[in-house]
C-alpha positions as CSV (number, residue, x, y, z in Angstrom):
1,X,74.3,-3.3,109.3
2,X,76.9,-4.8,106.8
3,X,77.8,-3.8,103.7
4,X,77.2,-6.6,102.0
5,X,73.6,-6.7,103.3
6,X,72.8,-3.4,102.1
7,X,71.1,-4.8,98.9
8,X,68.3,-6.3,101.1
9,X,67.3,-2.9,101.8
10,X,66.5,-2.6,98.2
11,X,62.3,-2.6,98.3
12,X,60.2,-0.6,96.5
13,X,59.6,1.8,98.9
14,X,58.3,5.2,99.8
15,X,56.6,7.5,101.4
16,X,55.2,11.1,101.3
17,X,56.2,12.8,104.2
18,X,55.8,16.7,105.5
19,X,57.8,19.5,104.5
20,X,60.6,20.8,105.8
21,X,60.9,24.2,107.7
22,X,64.7,24.6,107.5
23,X,67.7,23.5,105.2
24,X,70.5,23.6,104.7
25,X,73.4,22.3,102.9
26,X,76.1,20.3,104.3
27,X,78.6,17.7,103.6
28,X,79.7,14.7,105.0
29,X,83.6,13.2,104.6
30,X,84.4,9.1,105.0
31,X,87.1,7.9,103.9
32,X,86.6,7.9,100.5
33,X,82.7,8.5,100.2
34,X,81.6,12.0,99.9
35,X,78.0,12.4,99.8
36,X,76.3,15.5,100.0
37,X,73.5,15.9,102.5
38,X,70.7,18.3,103.2
39,X,68.9,19.4,106.8
40,X,65.2,18.7,107.1
41,X,62.7,19.2,109.8
42,X,59.9,16.8,109.6
43,X,56.9,17.0,112.0
44,X,55.4,14.1,113.5
45,X,53.8,11.0,111.4
46,X,52.1,8.0,111.7
47,X,52.9,4.8,110.7
48,X,52.3,0.5,110.4
49,X,54.1,-1.8,109.6
50,X,55.6,-4.9,110.0
51,X,58.1,-5.9,112.2
52,X,61.6,-6.8,112.3
53,X,64.0,-7.3,115.8
54,X,67.0,-7.9,115.1
55,X,70.3,-6.7,114.5
56,X,73.9,-6.5,112.6
57,X,74.8,-9.9,113.0
58,X,71.8,-11.5,112.1
59,X,69.9,-9.2,109.8
60,X,71.6,-11.2,106.5
61,X,69.2,-14.2,107.5
62,X,66.8,-12.3,108.8
63,X,65.8,-9.4,106.6
64,X,65.8,-11.3,103.5
65,X,62.8,-13.7,105.2
66,X,61.1,-10.9,106.7
67,X,61.2,-9.1,102.9
68,X,59.5,-12.3,101.9
69,X,57.1,-12.3,104.6
70,X,56.2,-9.0,103.7
71,X,55.0,-9.0,100.2
72,X,53.7,-12.6,99.9
73,X,51.5,-11.6,102.4
74,X,50.4,-8.8,100.4
75,X,51.1,-6.2,103.7
76,X,50.4,-3.1,102.2
77,X,46.9,-4.6,101.8
78,X,46.4,-4.9,105.3
79,X,47.3,-1.7,106.3
80,X,44.2,0.7,107.3
81,X,44.5,4.8,106.6
82,X,47.4,5.0,104.3
83,X,48.3,8.0,103.1
84,X,49.3,6.5,99.6
85,X,50.2,3.6,98.3
86,X,53.7,4.1,99.0
87,X,55.7,2.2,101.3
88,X,58.8,2.8,104.2
89,X,61.7,0.7,105.8
90,X,62.0,2.4,109.2
91,X,64.6,1.7,111.9
92,X,63.6,2.3,115.4
93,X,63.7,1.2,118.9
94,X,67.3,1.0,119.5
95,X,68.8,-0.1,122.2
96,X,72.0,2.3,122.2
97,X,73.4,2.9,118.4
98,X,73.5,0.9,115.5
99,X,75.4,-1.8,116.5
100,X,72.9,-2.7,119.3
101,X,69.8,-4.4,118.6
102,X,67.0,-2.3,116.6
103,X,63.4,-3.1,114.7
104,X,63.2,-3.2,111.3
105,X,59.8,-2.4,110.2
106,X,58.6,-2.0,106.9
107,X,55.2,-0.7,106.5
108,X,53.7,2.5,105.8
109,X,52.5,6.2,106.7
110,X,49.5,6.3,108.0
111,X,46.4,9.1,109.2
112,X,45.4,7.6,112.1
113,X,47.1,4.2,114.2
114,X,43.3,3.5,115.7
115,X,43.0,0.6,114.1
116,X,46.2,-1.4,113.6
117,X,45.5,-5.4,112.6
118,X,46.5,-7.8,114.3
119,X,50.4,-8.7,113.4
120,X,51.3,-5.5,112.6
121,X,52.9,-2.5,114.5
122,X,51.7,1.0,114.9
123,X,54.6,3.4,115.8
124,X,54.7,7.6,116.0
125,X,57.5,8.7,114.2
126,X,58.7,11.4,116.4
127,X,59.3,15.1,114.7
128,X,63.1,15.6,114.0
129,X,65.4,17.4,112.2
130,X,67.2,14.6,109.7
131,X,70.6,14.2,107.9
132,X,68.6,13.0,104.3
133,X,71.7,11.7,102.0
134,X,70.2,10.1,98.0
135,X,71.6,8.1,96.0
136,X,73.4,8.3,93.3
137,X,74.1,6.5,90.1
138,X,73.8,2.9,89.9
139,X,71.4,0.8,92.3
140,X,72.7,-0.6,95.0
141,X,76.0,0.8,94.9
142,X,74.0,4.3,95.1
143,X,72.8,2.8,98.6
144,X,75.7,1.4,99.4
145,X,77.8,4.4,100.1
146,X,75.0,6.5,101.8
147,X,74.9,3.6,104.1
148,X,79.2,3.8,104.7
149,X,78.6,7.8,104.6
150,X,76.4,7.7,107.4
151,X,78.4,5.1,109.6
152,X,81.9,7.3,109.2
153,X,80.2,10.3,109.8
154,X,80.5,12.3,112.8
155,X,77.1,13.2,112.7
156,X,75.1,13.6,115.9
157,X,72.3,10.8,115.7
158,X,69.6,10.5,118.2
159,X,68.5,6.8,117.6
160,X,65.4,7.5,117.4
161,X,63.8,6.6,114.2
162,X,65.3,6.5,111.0
163,X,64.1,5.6,107.1
164,X,65.2,4.7,104.3
165,X,62.3,6.5,101.7
166,X,61.7,4.2,98.2
167,X,59.1,6.6,95.6
168,X,55.7,4.4,94.2
169,X,57.5,4.9,90.9
170,X,60.9,3.5,92.0
171,X,62.7,1.4,89.0
172,X,66.7,-0.8,90.2
173,X,67.4,0.3,86.2
174,X,65.7,3.9,85.2
175,X,65.1,5.7,88.5
176,X,67.1,4.3,91.4
177,X,67.0,6.6,93.5
178,X,66.2,6.1,97.5
179,X,66.2,8.6,100.3
180,X,68.1,7.7,103.8
181,X,66.8,9.8,106.3
182,X,69.0,9.6,109.3
183,X,67.6,11.0,113.0
184,X,69.9,13.5,114.3
185,X,70.8,16.2,117.3
186,X,68.8,18.9,117.5
187,X,71.0,21.4,119.1
188,X,68.1,24.3,119.4
189,X,65.9,21.0,120.8
190,X,68.4,20.2,123.3
191,X,69.1,23.5,124.5
192,X,65.2,23.4,125.8
193,X,65.5,20.3,127.0
194,X,68.9,20.7,129.9
195,X,67.7,23.9,130.3
196,X,64.4,23.3,131.2
197,X,65.9,20.6,133.4
198,X,69.5,22.8,135.1
199,X,66.9,25.2,136.0
200,X,64.3,23.8,137.6
201,X,67.0,20.7,140.1
202,X,69.2,24.0,140.7
203,X,66.4,26.2,142.0
204,X,65.3,22.7,144.1
205,X,69.2,22.0,145.1
206,X,70.0,25.5,145.9
207,X,67.2,26.6,147.4
208,X,67.2,27.4,151.8
209,X,63.4,26.7,151.7
210,X,62.7,23.8,154.1
211,X,60.2,22.1,152.0
212,X,63.1,21.7,149.4
213,X,64.1,18.6,147.6
214,X,65.2,16.6,144.7
215,X,65.2,13.1,143.3
216,X,65.4,11.9,139.4
217,X,65.1,8.2,138.2
218,X,65.4,6.5,134.9
219,X,61.9,7.9,134.2
220,X,61.9,11.4,135.6
221,X,62.8,13.4,138.0
222,X,60.5,15.7,140.8
223,X,61.9,18.5,142.1
224,X,60.5,20.9,145.0
225,X,61.7,24.7,145.4
226,X,59.6,25.1,148.4
227,X,58.0,27.6,147.7
228,X,54.2,27.9,148.0
229,X,54.1,28.7,144.1
230,X,52.9,26.0,141.9
231,X,55.6,26.2,138.6
232,X,58.4,26.4,141.4
233,X,57.6,22.4,142.0
234,X,56.6,19.7,140.0
235,X,57.8,16.0,138.3
236,X,59.0,16.2,134.4
237,X,59.6,12.8,132.5
238,X,61.9,12.4,130.3
239,X,59.7,11.0,127.7
240,X,57.1,13.0,126.8
241,X,54.7,10.0,125.7
242,X,55.6,8.1,129.1
243,X,51.8,7.6,131.2
244,X,52.6,7.0,134.3
245,X,51.4,4.5,136.6
246,X,48.0,4.8,139.8
247,X,51.0,4.0,142.2
248,X,53.6,6.4,140.6
249,X,50.5,9.3,140.3
250,X,49.1,8.2,144.3
251,X,53.2,8.8,145.3
252,X,53.5,11.9,144.3
253,X,50.6,13.6,145.4
254,X,51.2,12.1,148.6
255,X,54.7,13.8,148.5
256,X,54.0,17.2,147.7
257,X,50.6,17.2,149.9
258,X,52.7,16.1,153.1
259,X,54.8,19.1,152.3
260,X,51.8,21.3,151.1
261,X,52.9,22.2,148.2
262,X,50.9,22.7,145.0
263,X,52.7,21.0,142.0
264,X,53.0,20.8,138.4
265,X,53.3,17.6,136.2
266,X,55.2,18.1,132.7
267,X,52.6,15.4,130.8
268,X,49.9,14.8,128.6
269,X,48.5,11.8,130.5
270,X,44.8,12.2,130.5
271,X,44.5,9.2,133.7
272,X,46.0,12.3,135.8
273,X,42.5,13.7,135.5
274,X,41.3,10.8,137.0
275,X,43.0,11.7,140.7
276,X,42.3,15.3,140.6
277,X,44.6,17.2,138.3
278,X,43.8,20.0,135.8
279,X,44.6,20.5,132.6
280,X,47.1,23.2,132.3
281,X,47.8,24.8,129.5
282,X,50.4,23.8,126.7
283,X,54.2,25.4,127.1
284,X,56.1,26.0,124.2
285,X,59.7,25.7,124.7
286,X,62.1,28.3,122.1
287,X,65.5,29.0,121.7
288,X,68.3,30.7,119.7
289,X,71.0,29.8,118.2
290,X,74.1,32.7,118.8
291,X,76.9,30.4,118.0
292,X,77.7,33.2,115.2
293,X,76.3,36.6,117.3
294,X,73.2,38.2,118.8
295,X,70.8,40.6,116.4
296,X,71.4,44.9,116.5
297,X,70.5,46.4,120.0
298,X,67.1,47.3,119.8
299,X,66.2,51.1,119.9
300,X,65.0,52.1,122.9
301,X,64.4,55.4,124.7
302,X,67.6,57.5,125.8
303,X,66.0,57.0,129.5
304,X,65.7,53.4,130.0
305,X,68.9,51.7,131.5
306,X,69.5,47.9,131.8
307,X,71.4,46.6,135.1
308,X,72.6,43.1,136.7
309,X,71.6,43.3,140.0
310,X,74.7,42.8,142.8
311,X,72.6,44.2,146.2
312,X,70.2,42.7,148.4
313,X,68.0,45.2,147.9
314,X,68.6,45.7,144.3
315,X,66.9,42.0,144.4
316,X,64.4,42.4,146.4
317,X,63.0,45.3,144.6
318,X,64.1,42.5,141.5
319,X,61.8,40.0,143.4
320,X,59.6,42.3,143.9
321,X,58.5,42.9,140.7
322,X,58.5,40.2,139.6
323,X,56.2,38.2,142.0
324,X,53.9,41.5,141.4
325,X,53.6,40.4,137.8
326,X,53.3,36.6,138.3
327,X,51.0,37.1,140.7
328,X,52.3,35.6,143.5
329,X,50.9,36.0,147.4
330,X,52.8,37.2,149.8
331,X,54.1,34.0,151.1
332,X,55.3,32.9,148.0
333,X,56.7,36.2,147.5
334,X,58.4,36.3,150.4
335,X,59.9,32.4,149.9
336,X,61.2,33.6,146.2
337,X,63.3,36.0,147.0
338,X,65.1,33.3,149.4
339,X,66.0,31.5,146.8
340,X,66.7,34.1,144.5
341,X,69.5,35.3,146.5
342,X,70.7,31.7,147.5
343,X,70.5,31.0,143.6
344,X,72.6,34.2,142.6
345,X,74.9,33.8,145.3
346,X,76.4,30.6,143.8
347,X,76.8,32.2,140.7
348,X,74.3,30.1,138.6
349,X,71.4,33.2,138.1
350,X,72.3,36.7,136.7
351,X,69.2,39.0,136.9
352,X,68.5,41.9,135.1
353,X,66.6,45.0,136.3
354,X,64.9,47.6,133.6
355,X,65.2,51.2,134.6
356,X,63.2,53.3,133.2
357,X,64.3,57.2,134.6
358,X,65.6,55.5,137.4
359,X,62.8,53.7,138.3
360,X,62.4,50.0,138.3
361,X,60.2,48.4,135.3
362,X,61.3,45.7,134.1
363,X,63.1,42.2,135.4
364,X,64.3,39.5,133.6
365,X,67.1,36.3,134.3
366,X,69.9,34.5,133.0
367,X,70.0,30.8,134.7
368,X,73.2,29.7,133.6
369,X,74.7,26.0,134.3
370,X,77.7,23.9,133.2
371,X,75.5,22.7,130.2
372,X,72.8,25.2,129.6
373,X,71.2,28.9,129.3
374,X,68.0,29.9,129.6
375,X,66.0,33.3,129.9
376,X,63.4,33.3,132.4
377,X,61.1,36.3,135.0
378,X,61.0,38.6,132.0
379,X,58.2,40.6,133.3
380,X,57.7,44.4,132.6
381,X,55.1,47.1,134.7
382,X,51.7,46.8,132.9
383,X,52.1,50.1,132.4
384,X,55.1,50.5,130.5
385,X,54.8,47.7,128.0
386,X,55.0,47.9,124.3
387,X,57.7,50.2,124.8
388,X,60.7,47.9,124.3
389,X,61.4,47.3,127.3
390,X,61.1,43.4,127.2
391,X,63.2,43.3,124.1
392,X,66.2,45.2,126.0
393,X,66.1,43.3,129.1
394,X,66.5,39.7,126.5
395,X,69.2,41.4,124.2
396,X,70.9,42.2,127.9
397,X,70.3,38.4,128.3
398,X,71.7,37.3,125.6
399,X,74.5,39.4,124.8
400,X,75.9,37.8,128.8
401,X,75.0,34.5,127.2
402,X,77.1,35.5,124.3
403,X,79.7,36.2,126.6
404,X,79.7,33.4,128.7
405,X,80.1,31.2,125.0
406,X,77.3,29.5,125.6
407,X,76.2,28.8,121.7
408,X,72.5,28.1,122.1
409,X,69.9,30.6,124.6
410,X,66.2,28.6,125.5
411,X,63.1,30.0,127.7
412,X,59.6,28.2,127.9
413,X,56.4,30.3,127.2
414,X,53.2,30.4,127.6
415,X,51.4,30.1,124.1
416,X,50.0,33.7,124.3
417,X,51.5,37.1,125.9
418,X,53.5,39.9,124.6
419,X,57.1,37.8,125.2
420,X,56.2,35.5,121.8
421,X,56.2,39.2,119.8
422,X,59.7,40.1,121.7
423,X,61.6,36.6,121.6
424,X,60.8,36.6,118.0
425,X,62.2,39.3,116.7
426,X,65.1,38.6,118.8
427,X,65.4,35.3,116.3
428,X,64.2,32.6,118.7
429,X,62.2,29.7,117.4
430,X,60.1,27.7,118.7
431,X,61.3,23.6,118.7
432,X,58.9,21.7,120.9
433,X,55.7,22.2,123.1
434,X,55.2,20.6,127.2
435,X,51.3,20.4,128.3
436,X,50.9,20.2,131.2
437,X,49.1,19.0,134.5
438,X,48.4,21.0,138.0
439,X,47.3,20.4,141.4
440,X,46.3,22.1,144.2
441,X,45.8,25.2,142.5
442,X,42.4,26.1,139.9
443,X,43.6,26.8,136.2
444,X,41.8,30.1,137.0
445,X,44.2,30.9,139.1
446,X,47.0,29.8,137.4
447,X,45.8,32.1,134.5
448,X,45.8,35.6,136.7
């Protein structure tokens, strides 16, 4: 968007948006433009509107025509399931940054996308963090200043969906305030996504097992640790909303079946149910920012000691204890021991073991790669749970990550279980969810 074209976006637009879960003050400095902005977290929203595909070279001519069409055709009256009578201007489907083609869509928030009138488009505005600029002073000068601040700032923009909100009582002369929402990268979310990828890739490329493999395409990655355990093999979609084709599904089934491996597919695509998959549940990605430090060490029994696994015998004890907690069969346990040994020797995992009066009672793993750190394999012997052992293991892993100069630490949890409480006490926040399907094993077996 060029400055001279900013008046084009001055529409009587607004929509009622969700409340932020966290908010902090920050500033953007930009060559003479100094504007405060806040950071808001907003949940996923549904939107219907009239779309224009454009770019900055064409927008000065295309957008006025599109705006006139929007009002002349009384587009608002055609949109069903409106949350309210307000309007927003959505910038989405970027082909790159703001200098590349994008869609400019005029419309409003709706409660459902089941009915999208012909000639309009429905969009899901994803859950995200936003830098929110509120214009000040005379319109459109305030809007121009806001966009100048955005373009020249060092914001880590995600280029997913940006939008301008104009309240229904917007008045260029008497009530000229406009809010501009710019989607920004969420460091905690990125740590979860990167940590998931790094961990499963590491297990595949470091595995000494004969069936191990790793393949990555523009759409997804297929990983196989080679273990007879469903969580060690699978397909991870890069776009969580993408629906795999029937051919892709058949190929994945054939690929893992030939290896004799059960596997999981990180997706919510129900088409998998027609191919013999079972819905496995929803995993939750959580993360913690440790850039400013780690919370105080939890109070535990003086007889509890946390040690880093160093020897082969310690690793064997670690693997057997964790495998028992995760209900692995003997074959999978043996395979996992070989995998753990290989990954640890390559320096991509740090294993911790908790000892109570010299007896092993708990495990945890810190996965480490150049781009992420994550906590995995957290387990406590059943008769010693609820005594702070898990919290002590998490603290040890966090301190190790901090000493290695990581800023965020992630993990992925089932929606129920004792781990939720101890991670919450450590300051972790839920940032995303991962629905998944399983093949080659029943959901009942997975829950054991």
